[in-house]
N, C-alpha and C positions, 0 to 999 in steps of 0.2 A: 504493500499500500504506499502511495506517495503522500507525504505530508502536505496538507492544504495550507498555503501561505496566505493567511488573512491580511497581512500587512501590505500585500501587493495591491489590494483593492481598497483598503482603508488603513492608512498609517496611523490613524487616531484610535484604533481599536486597542484598548489597553489590557483587556483580559478576555479569556475564553475558557469554556469547559472543553475537555479533551479526553481521549482514551489512550492509554499507553499501549503502543503496538510492539515495542521491543526495548530491551536494555542491552547495550553493547558490552562486550567483554571488558572494556575500559571503564564501564559504569556510566556511560552516557544514556540519556533517556530520550526515546523517540516516541512521538505522539501522532495522532491522526490529523491534528490541526494545530496551528500555532500563531501567536502574535509576535513571536520573537524573530527579529531579523538575524539571519545567520551571517557570520563574518564573510565579507567579500566585497570586491570593488573599492577597497580602501575604507569601507565603513565597518567598524567593529561589530561583533555579535552582541545582542542585547543582554542585559542583566535583569534579574527579577526573581520571582519565586514560583514554585510549584507546590500546590497544597493538595495533600491526599484526602481521601474521603473521611478519614478519622480526624482531620484538622491539623495533622502534622505538616509543617511547612519546611520545604527544602529550598535552600538558596541556590539559584542558578547563576553561575559566574559568567557564562558566555554561551553562545549558540554557534554551531558550525554545521556545514553540510557533510553528509555522509559521502563516502568515496564515489557513490553512484550519482551524487548531486540531486537525488530524488527525495531524500528525507533530511529533516533538520534534527540534529543531535543537541540536546540540552545538557550542558556540562555542569553537574552539581559540585558543590564544595565537597572536599574529601571527608570521608568518615560518616556520611549520612546513610540512613537505611533507605534503600531504593525501592520504588514501587514495582509491582508485578505487571507483566503484560495483561491487558484486559481491564486494568484498574482505571476507574474514573478519577480525573484530577482537574484542578483549576490552575491556569497559568496567568500570572500577573506581571506586567512590565515594571521595571524601575523607570517610571514615566519621566521624571525630571531629567535623567540622563538621556533617554531616547529623544525627548523633545529638543534638547540642546543639539544633539547630533542632526536632527532633522533641519533645524535652523542653519547649522553650519553647512550641511550638505547643499542646501538650496543656495546659500551664499557662495559656495564654490562654483556652482553653475553660473552665477553672475560674474564671478572672477574670470571664467573662461570666455565671457562676453567682453569684459573690459580688456582682456588680453587675448585677442583672437589668433592664438598660435596653437600648434599641435600640443596636446597634453601627454607627457611621458610618464606621469605617475601622480599619486596623491594619497592623502591620509586624512581621515576625519576624526576629530576628537571633541570632547565636550567644551574645552576652553581654547584650544588652538587647532587649526587645520592647515593643510598646505596643498598646493598643486605645483607640479614641476612642468615647465614648458620648454619646448624646443624653440629657442629664440636665437637667431643668428648673431645679433649684436646686443650689448647691454644698454645702459642708459635709462633703465626703468626708474621711475620716481615713485616711491611708495605713497607719498601724499597725493599725487595725481591719481593713482589707481584707487586709493581710498575714496577720493572725491567722486570718481566714476561709480563706485559701488553705492555710495550714499545717494547719488542721484537716481539710480535704478531702484533701490529699496524704497525711496520716497514715492515712487509711482504706485506702490501698493498693489502691483499687478497680481492677478490670480495665478495659481499654479495647479495644473491638472495633468492627469495621465490618460493616455489612450494607447491602443495596441495597433500594430501593423504587422503584416506578414513578413516572414524572412525574405521573401522575394522582393517586397517593397523596399526593405532596407538595403538589399544588395543593389537595387536600382537607384538608390539615393545614398551613395557612400559618403557624401559631404555631411550627413547627419552625425557621423561618428567623429568625435573630437579626440578621443584617447588613442594613443599609439600602442601602449603596453597592455591595456585591458580592453578586450573586445566584448561587445555586448553579447549576452547569452543567446545563442541561437540553437536550433535543432528541434524545438518543440512546435515549430510552425508559426510562432508569433513572437514579436518583440515589443517590449513596453517602452513607449516614448514619454518623456516628461517635458511639458510645455510651460514656459513662463510667458504669459500672454504678452505678445508684442516684443519680446526680448530674446527668447531662446527656445530651441527645440532640439532635443538629443535623446538617444536611447539610454536608459538607466534603470537599474533594478532596485535602487535604494529608496529610502524614505525621505519625504519632503514635507514642508509646511504647505498649507493651502493658499496662503497669501504672503506676499513679501512684507506686509506689515508685521508679521510675526517674527521676522529675523532680528530686528533691533539694530543697534549701531555696531558696526564692525570696522576694523582697521587693519591695514597691511603693516605688520610689525617688522618685517625683514625680507629682503630680497638677496638670495645667496647665489653665487656662481658655483655650479656643480658640474663643471666640464666646459668644453669650448663653446657649446651652444645651449647647455642646459641651465635654466634659472629656476631656483626654488623660491616660491612666493608664499610667505606665511601669513595667516589670517587669524585674528583674535578679536574678542569682544572689546569694544571701545570703552 
């Protein structure tokens, strides 16, 4: 059975009932449905809790994909008593952490608009995030980029997701900005994230519904990481 990824259709869903389908040899817990984002694409796996029917609460440190990429494995703290397959449980997110990552992830999409260069890597955190760009020449000014971000955030544009087929994406390669991370394909459809009037790109991560939710951000550092690679760090202002 494939884990149903509820966050794909509603990033604001904070908890769900679920049924344990497997426990891995390493002690990871697999369920039939989840609100936990699994580590990937530069976004860390979610933290939170799994509550058993008897009220016993298990802290989940992160979530990762199974080797097949079909299931999400919830990684608990060590030493806890694990549930059995078939057991009904309730999953709850550490929402404060998830929402910060959603705000940051959306801000990084805007950063790729402010700096329209190929993206070679990235990482999303609660307090600081980054994108790496393939930029032939330096001369980037962090205050100028920060001002561009503030201008876009001030529009309060809506953010929404929609799906296109693998074939449609292949016919429109310009939608893909990342060089190192390719959008997930093979299921027949690809998820696009659109910031109204500003950006459209494939992405499987979680985002806010409106730019108003991001708040103030600033470029804190621009680092040279090779002849053409520039690392741009973003934090809350």
